[in-house]
LUMLUMDREN-132898 format. One line per 2 residues: for each residue z, x, y negated of C-alpha. Coordinates in steps of 0.2 Angstrom, whole numbers, plus 2048, in hexadecimal, padded with zeros to 3 digits. Example, Ala and Ser with C-alpha at 12.3 -4.5 7.8 and 13.67 -1.06 7.14 Angstrom:
LUMLUMDREN-132898
827/83E/816; 824/844/805
This chain:
LUMLUMDREN-132898
6FC/ACB/5D7; 704/AC4/5C7
714/ACC/5CB; 70C/ADD/5CE
703/ADB/5BD; 714/AD6/5B4
71D/AE5/5BC; 70F/AF1/5B7
70F/AEB/5A5; 721/AEC/5A4
724/ADA/5A1; 72D/AD7/5B2
73B/AE2/5BA; 73B/AE2/5CD
74A/AE7/5D7; 748/AE4/5E9
744/AD2/5EB; 74B/ACE/5DA
740/ACB/5CA; 745/AC9/5B8
73E/ACB/5A7; 73E/ADD/5A1
746/AD6/591; 756/AD2/59A
763/ADF/598; 76F/AD6/5A4
76C/ACB/5B3; 773/AB9/5AE
781/AB1/5B8; 778/AA1/5BF
786/A95/5C4; 782/A88/5D2
780/A77/5CB; 783/A68/5D6
773/A61/5DD; 76A/A71/5DC
764/A7A/5EC; 770/A87/5F2
76C/A99/5F1; 770/AA5/5FF
77B/AB4/5FB; 76B/ABF/5FE
763/AB5/5F0; 770/ABA/5E3
76D/ACB/5DB; 77C/AD7/5DD
77E/AD8/5CA; 77F/AC5/5C9
78D/AC6/5D7; 795/AD3/5CC
795/AC7/5BD; 79C/AB9/5C8
7AA/AC4/5CE; 7AE/ACA/5BC
7AD/AB8/5B5; 7BA/AB2/5C3
7C6/AC1/5BF; 7C4/ABE/5AC
7C8/AAC/5AE; 7D7/AAF/5B9
7DE/ABF/5B0; 7E4/AC5/5C1
7DF/ABF/5D2; 7E1/AC3/5E4
7D2/ACB/5EE; 7D0/ABC/5F9
7D1/AB0/5EB; 7C4/AB9/5E0
7B8/AB9/5EF; 7BA/AA6/5F2
7B9/AA2/5DF; 7A9/AAD/5DD
7A1/AA4/5EC; 7A5/A93/5E4
79C/A99/5D4; 78C/A9B/5DE
78F/A8B/5E8; 793/A94/5F8
7A1/A94/604; 7AA/AA5/607
7A3/AA7/619; 7A4/AB9/620
793/ABE/61A; 796/AB7/608
7A7/ABF/608; 7A1/AD0/60D
793/AD0/600; 7A0/ACB/5F2
7AD/AD8/5F8; 79F/AE5/5F8
79C/AE1/5E6; 7AF/AE1/5E2
7B0/AF2/5EA; 7A2/AF8/5DF
7AA/AF1/5CF; 7BA/AF9/5D3
7B1/B0A/5D6; 7A8/B09/5C5
7B9/B04/5BD; 7B3/AF3/5B7
7C2/AEB/5C1; 7D3/AF2/5C6
7E1/AEE/5D2; 7F2/AEA/5CC
800/AE4/5D8; 7F3/ADF/5E5
7E9/AD5/5D8; 7D8/AD8/5D1
7D8/AD9/5BE; 7CB/ADE/5B1
7CC/AF1/5AD; 7D1/AF8/59D
7C6/B07/5A0; 7B7/AFF/597
């Protein structure tokens, strides 16, 4: 009931199972901290995965696909299982399509199209 009220009044944005303040322009990257409960990959919004992938690529300058999947999973405190890897790879494909990332000599890099 409170969520419905918040959505109707424009205070809360609802995207599937995800909620956040309507004042937020970007979904924050919430890194896993030791001792905190793990989130399942389904509990991580696709835009947050995008932010994690982008963070890994920026920090590496150039990184192989498999490595960016593993490193992104680690940011969220996850292992790169098949399910986790498939979700992250889907987001990498999206980021390549919208030209936020690029491929150079089999490595993922930040795009200069921005």
